[in-house]
OpenMM code with the backbone's topology and positions (N, CA, C; nanometers):
from openmm import Vec3, app, unit

residues = "MET THR CYS TYR PRO HIS ILE GLU ASN GLY GLU VAL ARG GLY VAL TYR TYR SER PRO GLN PRO GLY LYS ALA GLU GLU PRO TYR THR ASP ASP ASP PRO LEU ILE VAL ALA TYR PHE ASN PRO PRO THR ALA ILE GLN ASP ILE LYS ASP GLU ALA ARG ARG ARG ILE ASP GLU ILE VAL PRO ARG TRP MET ILE ASP ARG GLU ILE LEU GLY GLY ASP PRO VAL PRO GLN GLU LEU LYS GLU GLN ALA GLU SER ILE ARG THR ALA SER ASP GLY LEU GLU VAL ILE LEU PRO TYR ASP TYR THR ALA ASP SER TYR TRP PRO SER THR SER".split()
positions = [
    Vec3(-3.3789, -2.8598, -0.4205),
    Vec3(-3.2809, -2.7549, -0.4133),
    Vec3(-3.3189, -2.6629, -0.2975),
    Vec3(-3.2249, -2.6213, -0.2196),
    Vec3(-3.2470, -2.5301, -0.1093),
    Vec3(-3.1986, -2.3915, -0.1491),
    Vec3(-3.2791, -2.2898, -0.1223),
    Vec3(-3.2415, -2.1524, -0.1555),
    Vec3(-3.2159, -2.0736, -0.0282),
    Vec3(-3.1154, -1.9895, -0.0326),
    Vec3(-3.0808, -1.9029, 0.0784),
    Vec3(-3.0752, -1.7597, 0.0269),
    Vec3(-3.1633, -1.6702, 0.0709),
    Vec3(-3.1540, -1.5328, 0.0221),
    Vec3(-3.0279, -1.4660, 0.0759),
    Vec3(-2.9616, -1.3903, -0.0087),
    Vec3(-2.8441, -1.3131, 0.0311),
    Vec3(-2.8905, -1.1692, 0.0488),
    Vec3(-2.8921, -1.1214, 0.1720),
    Vec3(-2.9435, -0.9881, 0.2004),
    Vec3(-2.8276, -0.8977, 0.2393),
    Vec3(-2.8235, -0.7824, 0.1745),
    Vec3(-2.7177, -0.6853, 0.1999),
    Vec3(-2.7826, -0.5481, 0.2125),
    Vec3(-2.7588, -0.4795, 0.3223),
    Vec3(-2.8195, -0.3481, 0.3472),
    Vec3(-2.9716, -0.3515, 0.3361),
    Vec3(-3.0315, -0.4574, 0.3844),
    Vec3(-3.1762, -0.4689, 0.3858),
    Vec3(-3.2400, -0.5039, 0.2533),
    Vec3(-3.1606, -0.5327, 0.1499),
    Vec3(-3.2147, -0.5673, 0.0188),
    Vec3(-3.1637, -0.7042, -0.0241),
    Vec3(-3.2487, -0.7766, -0.0952),
    Vec3(-3.2069, -0.9058, -0.1479),
    Vec3(-3.1129, -0.8797, -0.2642),
    Vec3(-2.9905, -0.9291, -0.2555),
    Vec3(-2.8895, -0.9074, -0.3587),
    Vec3(-2.8667, -1.0312, -0.4444),
    Vec3(-2.9223, -1.1390, -0.4067),
    Vec3(-2.9052, -1.2628, -0.4808),
    Vec3(-2.9515, -1.3783, -0.3958),
    Vec3(-2.9461, -1.4947, -0.4522),
    Vec3(-2.9893, -1.6132, -0.3795),
    Vec3(-2.8810, -1.7187, -0.3908),
    Vec3(-2.8368, -1.7665, -0.2757),
    Vec3(-2.7470, -1.8807, -0.2752),
    Vec3(-2.8347, -2.0034, -0.2940),
    Vec3(-2.7913, -2.0937, -0.3736),
    Vec3(-2.8707, -2.2139, -0.3944),
    Vec3(-2.7841, -2.3357, -0.3676),
    Vec3(-2.8496, -2.4403, -0.3334),
    Vec3(-2.7770, -2.5616, -0.3015),
    Vec3(-2.8597, -2.6826, -0.3416),
    Vec3(-2.8040, -2.7712, -0.4242),
    Vec3(-2.8755, -2.8943, -0.4554),
    Vec3(-2.8795, -2.9873, -0.3346),
    Vec3(-2.7892, -2.9635, -0.2408),
    Vec3(-2.7857, -3.0444, -0.1191),
    Vec3(-2.8060, -2.9514, 0.0002),
    Vec3(-2.9029, -2.9802, 0.0859),
    Vec3(-2.9279, -2.8937, 0.2004),
    Vec3(-2.8010, -2.8698, 0.2821),
    Vec3(-2.7831, -2.7436, 0.3206),
    Vec3(-2.6701, -2.7087, 0.4056),
    Vec3(-2.5417, -2.6778, 0.3320),
    Vec3(-2.5404, -2.6899, 0.1999),
    Vec3(-2.4186, -2.6622, 0.1233),
    Vec3(-2.4476, -2.5522, 0.0216),
    Vec3(-2.4278, -2.4288, 0.0610),
    Vec3(-2.4552, -2.3162, -0.0273),
    Vec3(-2.3507, -2.3097, -0.1378),
    Vec3(-2.3976, -2.2918, -0.2593),
    Vec3(-2.3097, -2.2780, -0.3756),
    Vec3(-2.2893, -2.1295, -0.4033),
    Vec3(-2.2390, -2.0984, -0.5195),
    Vec3(-2.2197, -1.9591, -0.5579),
    Vec3(-2.3552, -1.8906, -0.5745),
    Vec3(-2.3641, -1.7622, -0.5390),
    Vec3(-2.4915, -1.6925, -0.5576),
    Vec3(-2.5171, -1.6651, -0.7046),
    Vec3(-2.6436, -1.6427, -0.7354),
    Vec3(-2.6768, -1.5985, -0.8702),
    Vec3(-2.6110, -1.4629, -0.8939),
    Vec3(-2.5850, -1.4309, -1.0183),
    Vec3(-2.5329, -1.2983, -1.0520),
    Vec3(-2.6501, -1.2083, -1.0883),
    Vec3(-2.6239, -1.0794, -1.1080),
    Vec3(-2.7301, -0.9856, -1.1433),
    Vec3(-2.7933, -1.0190, -1.2775),
    Vec3(-2.7230, -1.0933, -1.3626),
    Vec3(-2.7770, -1.1300, -1.4931),
    Vec3(-2.8681, -1.2521, -1.4868),
    Vec3(-2.8618, -1.3263, -1.3790),
    Vec3(-2.9446, -1.4456, -1.3644),
    Vec3(-3.0845, -1.4064, -1.3174),
    Vec3(-3.1854, -1.4855, -1.3551),
    Vec3(-3.3196, -1.4553, -1.3038),
    Vec3(-3.3218, -1.4774, -1.1529),
    Vec3(-3.3865, -1.3881, -1.0836),
    Vec3(-3.3902, -1.3954, -0.9379),
    Vec3(-3.5246, -1.4514, -0.8941),
    Vec3(-3.5200, -1.5598, -0.8226),
    Vec3(-3.6407, -1.6220, -0.7700),
    Vec3(-3.6283, -1.6193, -0.6186),
    Vec3(-3.7181, -1.5470, -0.5558),
    Vec3(-3.7145, -1.5352, -0.4108),
    Vec3(-3.8520, -1.5705, -0.3576),
    Vec3(-3.8561, -1.6602, -0.2640),
    Vec3(-3.9830, -1.6964, -0.2017),
    Vec3(-4.0272, -1.5814, -0.1126),
    Vec3(-4.1569, -1.5568, -0.1096),
    Vec3(-4.2102, -1.4515, -0.0239),
    Vec3(-4.2272, -1.5075, 0.1166),
    Vec3(-4.1779, -1.4347, 0.2130),
    Vec3(-4.1917, -1.4736, 0.3525),
    Vec3(-4.2753, -1.3679, 0.4229),
    Vec3(-4.3768, -1.4115, 0.4952),
    Vec3(-4.4533, -1.3168, 0.5753),
    Vec3(-4.3643, -1.2629, 0.6854),
    Vec3(-4.3804, -1.1357, 0.7189),
    Vec3(-4.3031, -1.0851, 0.8321),
    Vec3(-4.3491, -1.1559, 0.9587),
    Vec3(-4.2624, -1.1712, 1.0538),
    Vec3(-4.3024, -1.2400, 1.1765),
    Vec3(-4.4140, -1.1637, 1.2478),
    Vec3(-4.4995, -1.2390, 1.3109),
    Vec3(-4.6094, -1.1797, 1.3855),
    Vec3(-4.5556, -1.1200, 1.5146),
    Vec3(-4.5959, -0.9985, 1.5429),
    Vec3(-4.5566, -0.9330, 1.6676),
    Vec3(-4.6665, -0.9552, 1.7715),
    Vec3(-4.6269, -0.9581, 1.8963),
    Vec3(-4.7239, -0.9750, 2.0046),
    Vec3(-4.8276, -0.8635, 1.9993),
    Vec3(-4.7842, -0.7421, 1.9658),
    Vec3(-4.8787, -0.6301, 1.9591),
    Vec3(-4.9848, -0.6528, 1.8519),
    Vec3(-4.9485, -0.7203, 1.7426),
    Vec3(-5.0474, -0.7520, 1.6383),
    Vec3(-5.1593, -0.8386, 1.6953),
    Vec3(-5.1216, -0.9350, 1.7765),
    Vec3(-5.2206, -1.0252, 1.8368),
    Vec3(-5.3061, -0.9491, 1.9375),
    Vec3(-5.2428, -0.8638, 2.0177),
    Vec3(-5.3188, -0.7825, 2.1132),
    Vec3(-5.4183, -0.6917, 2.0405),
    Vec3(-5.3762, -0.6342, 1.9287),
    Vec3(-5.4652, -0.5474, 1.8507),
    Vec3(-5.5837, -0.6255, 1.7943),
    Vec3(-5.5577, -0.7475, 1.7481),
    Vec3(-5.6667, -0.8310, 1.6959),
    Vec3(-5.7634, -0.8675, 1.8084),
    Vec3(-5.7096, -0.8991, 1.9260),
    Vec3(-5.7959, -0.9300, 2.0404),
    Vec3(-5.8804, -0.8081, 2.0766),
    Vec3(-5.8185, -0.6910, 2.0786),
    Vec3(-5.8915, -0.5675, 2.1100),
    Vec3(-6.0035, -0.5443, 2.0076),
    Vec3(-5.9746, -0.5662, 1.8798),
    Vec3(-6.0751, -0.5487, 1.7753),
    Vec3(-6.1935, -0.6429, 1.7987),
    Vec3(-6.1636, -0.7671, 1.8324),
    Vec3(-6.2700, -0.8655, 1.8553),
    Vec3(-6.3511, -0.8327, 1.9812),
    Vec3(-6.2839, -0.7872, 2.0853),
    Vec3(-6.3549, -0.7499, 2.2083),
    Vec3(-6.4433, -0.6280, 2.1829),
    Vec3(-6.3903, -0.5303, 2.1089),
    Vec3(-6.4693, -0.4104, 2.0784),
    Vec3(-6.5951, -0.4431, 1.9992),
    Vec3(-6.5907, -0.5501, 1.9201),
    Vec3(-6.7098, -0.5908, 1.8446),
    Vec3(-6.8215, -0.6404, 1.9356),
    Vec3(-6.7843, -0.7057, 2.0458),
    Vec3(-6.8887, -0.7616, 2.1326),
    Vec3(-6.9188, -0.6734, 2.2538),
    Vec3(-6.8201, -0.5953, 2.2993),
    Vec3(-6.8415, -0.5044, 2.4118),
    Vec3(-6.7926, -0.3656, 2.3689),
    Vec3(-6.8794, -0.2882, 2.3039),
    Vec3(-6.8374, -0.1550, 2.2598),
    Vec3(-6.8001, -0.0649, 2.3785),
    Vec3(-6.7177, 0.0319, 2.3518),
    Vec3(-6.6685, 0.1220, 2.4574),
    Vec3(-6.7838, 0.1911, 2.5306),
    Vec3(-6.8908, 0.2239, 2.4580),
    Vec3(-7.0010, 0.2940, 2.5231),
    Vec3(-7.0653, 0.2089, 2.6327),
    Vec3(-7.0646, 0.0762, 2.6164),
    Vec3(-7.1199, -0.0117, 2.7201),
    Vec3(-7.0345, -0.0056, 2.8462),
    Vec3(-6.9045, -0.0043, 2.8264),
    Vec3(-6.8125, 0.0020, 2.9404),
    Vec3(-6.8270, 0.1362, 3.0111),
    Vec3(-6.8304, 0.2453, 2.9324),
    Vec3(-6.8464, 0.3791, 2.9910),
    Vec3(-6.9775, 0.3893, 3.0680),
    Vec3(-7.0834, 0.3339, 3.0115),
    Vec3(-7.2143, 0.3374, 3.0775),
    Vec3(-7.2070, 0.2694, 3.2137),
    Vec3(-7.1398, 0.1531, 3.2194),
    Vec3(-7.1272, 0.0816, 3.3466),
    Vec3(-7.0431, 0.1610, 3.4459),
    Vec3(-6.9328, 0.2188, 3.3991),
    Vec3(-6.8447, 0.2967, 3.4869),
    Vec3(-6.9199, 0.4155, 3.5474),
    Vec3(-7.0072, 0.4765, 3.4687),
    Vec3(-7.0812, 0.5946, 3.5148),
    Vec3(-7.2054, 0.5595, 3.5963),
    Vec3(-7.2210, 0.4316, 3.6305),
    Vec3(-7.3304, 0.3905, 3.7173),
    Vec3(-7.4565, 0.3479, 3.6454),
    Vec3(-7.4498, 0.3366, 3.5151),
    Vec3(-7.5659, 0.2925, 3.4381),
    Vec3(-7.5750, 0.1411, 3.4357),
    Vec3(-7.6474, 0.0915, 3.3375),
    Vec3(-7.6650, -0.0531, 3.3236),
    Vec3(-7.5294, -0.1218, 3.3082),
    Vec3(-7.5106, -0.2323, 3.3789),
    Vec3(-7.3835, -0.3041, 3.3661),
    Vec3(-7.3738, -0.3793, 3.2330),
    Vec3(-7.2505, -0.4047, 3.1932),
    Vec3(-7.2266, -0.4890, 3.0756),
    Vec3(-7.2752, -0.6293, 3.1119),
    Vec3(-7.3549, -0.6917, 3.0268),
    Vec3(-7.4035, -0.8267, 3.0585),
    Vec3(-7.2875, -0.9235, 3.0872),
    Vec3(-7.3072, -1.0072, 3.1868),
    Vec3(-7.2039, -1.1023, 3.2285),
    Vec3(-7.1598, -1.1917, 3.1131),
    Vec3(-7.2534, -1.2316, 3.0277),
    Vec3(-7.2195, -1.3181, 2.9140),
    Vec3(-7.1168, -1.2498, 2.8225),
    Vec3(-7.1321, -1.1192, 2.8003),
    Vec3(-7.0371, -1.0463, 2.7158),
    Vec3(-6.9009, -1.0337, 2.7840),
    Vec3(-6.9026, -1.0151, 2.9158),
    Vec3(-6.7756, -1.0093, 2.9901),
    Vec3(-6.7014, -1.1424, 2.9792),
    Vec3(-6.7756, -1.2519, 2.9865),
    Vec3(-6.7135, -1.3845, 2.9757),
    Vec3(-6.6579, -1.4085, 2.8356),
    Vec3(-6.7292, -1.3611, 2.7333),
    Vec3(-6.6782, -1.3743, 2.5969),
    Vec3(-6.5495, -1.2932, 2.5798),
    Vec3(-6.5470, -1.1728, 2.6354),
    Vec3(-6.4262, -1.0897, 2.6277),
    Vec3(-6.3100, -1.1586, 2.6991),
    Vec3(-6.3377, -1.2198, 2.8118),
    Vec3(-6.2323, -1.2908, 2.8853),
    Vec3(-6.1801, -1.4098, 2.8061),
    Vec3(-6.2686, -1.4798, 2.7356),
    Vec3(-6.2225, -1.5936, 2.6550),
    Vec3(-6.1350, -1.5455, 2.5390),
    Vec3(-6.1629, -1.4277, 2.4861),
    Vec3(-6.0773, -1.3707, 2.3813),
    Vec3(-5.9407, -1.3355, 2.4398),
    Vec3(-5.9387, -1.2790, 2.5587),
    Vec3(-5.8105, -1.2472, 2.6238),
    Vec3(-5.7286, -1.3741, 2.6485),
    Vec3(-5.7946, -1.4798, 2.6904),
    Vec3(-5.7254, -1.6063, 2.7146),
    Vec3(-5.6670, -1.6612, 2.5844),
    Vec3(-5.7448, -1.6550, 2.4773),
    Vec3(-5.6945, -1.7004, 2.3467),
    Vec3(-5.5756, -1.6154, 2.3036),
    Vec3(-5.5837, -1.4858, 2.3260),
    Vec3(-5.4743, -1.3952, 2.2908),
    Vec3(-5.3469, -1.4326, 2.3662),
    Vec3(-5.3602, -1.4635, 2.4939),
    Vec3(-5.2423, -1.5037, 2.5728),
    Vec3(-5.1748, -1.6259, 2.5119),
    Vec3(-5.2544, -1.7223, 2.4682),
    Vec3(-5.1978, -1.8425, 2.4062),
    Vec3(-5.1320, -1.8137, 2.2726),
    Vec3(-5.1948, -1.7274, 2.1917),
    Vec3(-5.1388, -1.6937, 2.0604),
    Vec3(-5.0088, -1.6152, 2.0730),
    Vec3(-4.9950, -1.5382, 2.1801),
    Vec3(-4.8719, -1.4616, 2.2012),
    Vec3(-4.7523, -1.5532, 2.2259),
    Vec3(-4.7781, -1.6766, 2.2609),
    Vec3(-4.6701, -1.7735, 2.2816),
    Vec3(-4.6297, -1.8375, 2.1493),
    Vec3(-4.7289, -1.8730, 2.0659),
    Vec3(-4.6961, -1.9449, 1.9418),
    Vec3(-4.6768, -1.8531, 1.8210),
    Vec3(-4.7282, -1.7293, 1.8272),
    Vec3(-4.7117, -1.6290, 1.7208),
    Vec3(-4.7387, -1.6834, 1.5802),
    Vec3(-4.8605, -1.7303, 1.5539),
    Vec3(-4.8897, -1.7822, 1.4197),
    Vec3(-4.8981, -1.6686, 1.3177),
    Vec3(-4.8615, -1.6990, 1.1935),
    Vec3(-4.8703, -1.5977, 1.0879),
    Vec3(-5.0141, -1.5569, 1.0615),
    Vec3(-5.1054, -1.6526, 1.0707),
    Vec3(-5.2457, -1.6263, 1.0382),
    Vec3(-5.3285, -1.6050, 1.1650),
    Vec3(-5.2765, -1.5227, 1.2547),
    Vec3(-5.3405, -1.5012, 1.3846),
    Vec3(-5.4816, -1.4416, 1.3740),
    Vec3(-5.5182, -1.3871, 1.2587),
    Vec3(-5.6534, -1.3323, 1.2431),
    Vec3(-5.7561, -1.4390, 1.2054),
    Vec3(-5.7105, -1.5597, 1.1775),
    Vec3(-5.8026, -1.6674, 1.1388),
    Vec3(-5.8978, -1.6990, 1.2542),
    Vec3(-6.0246, -1.7118, 1.2216),
    Vec3(-6.1258, -1.7391, 1.3239),
    Vec3(-6.0991, -1.8682, 1.4001),
    Vec3(-6.0278, -1.9606, 1.3383),
    Vec3(-6.0027, -2.0892, 1.4039),
    Vec3(-5.9200, -2.0742, 1.5316),
    Vec3(-5.8464, -1.9653, 1.5466),
    Vec3(-5.7660, -1.9428, 1.6670),
    Vec3(-5.8449, -1.8767, 1.7796),
    Vec3(-5.9608, -1.8253, 1.7485),
    Vec3(-6.0351, -1.7442, 1.8443),
    Vec3(-6.1651, -1.8130, 1.8834),
    Vec3(-6.2124, -1.7877, 2.0066),
    Vec3(-6.3389, -1.8485, 2.0488),
    Vec3(-6.4565, -1.7901, 1.9706),
    Vec3(-6.5566, -1.8720, 1.9505),
    Vec3(-6.6782, -1.8262, 1.8835),
    Vec3(-6.7538, -1.7346, 1.9792),
    Vec3(-6.7969, -1.6210, 1.9299),
    Vec3(-6.8677, -1.5259, 2.0165),
    Vec3(-7.0110, -1.5020, 1.9712),
    Vec3(-7.0611, -1.5908, 1.8893),
    Vec3(-7.1986, -1.5697, 1.8404),
    Vec3(-7.3004, -1.6395, 1.9264),
] * unit.nanometer
topology = app.Topology()
chain = topology.addChain("A")
for resn in residues:
    res = topology.addResidue(resn, chain)
    for name in ("N", "CA", "C"):
        topology.addAtom(name, app.Element.getBySymbol(name[0]), res)
């Protein structure tokens, strides 16, 4: 059976159901039990950028960057390369927009 949520004014008002895909039948009434599948909201590009920023901040804290800018010890090249690999992964994820973009399997290992 295929279910189609009926949304009115931003609220689910019922579910059209169909024993055959593509053929919506009458919607359930308010007296019928309402079964609605939960759908994750779509992933926004900004969500992925925020996750990348969080991961980069874990390996290259802001104080390291500030120290380098002010003429102190530079950020180690290895950490810069890890940050760049996170940025590259982020660019790829922004194209496919997976729901589970925080899963470690999408990101390079930084240990």
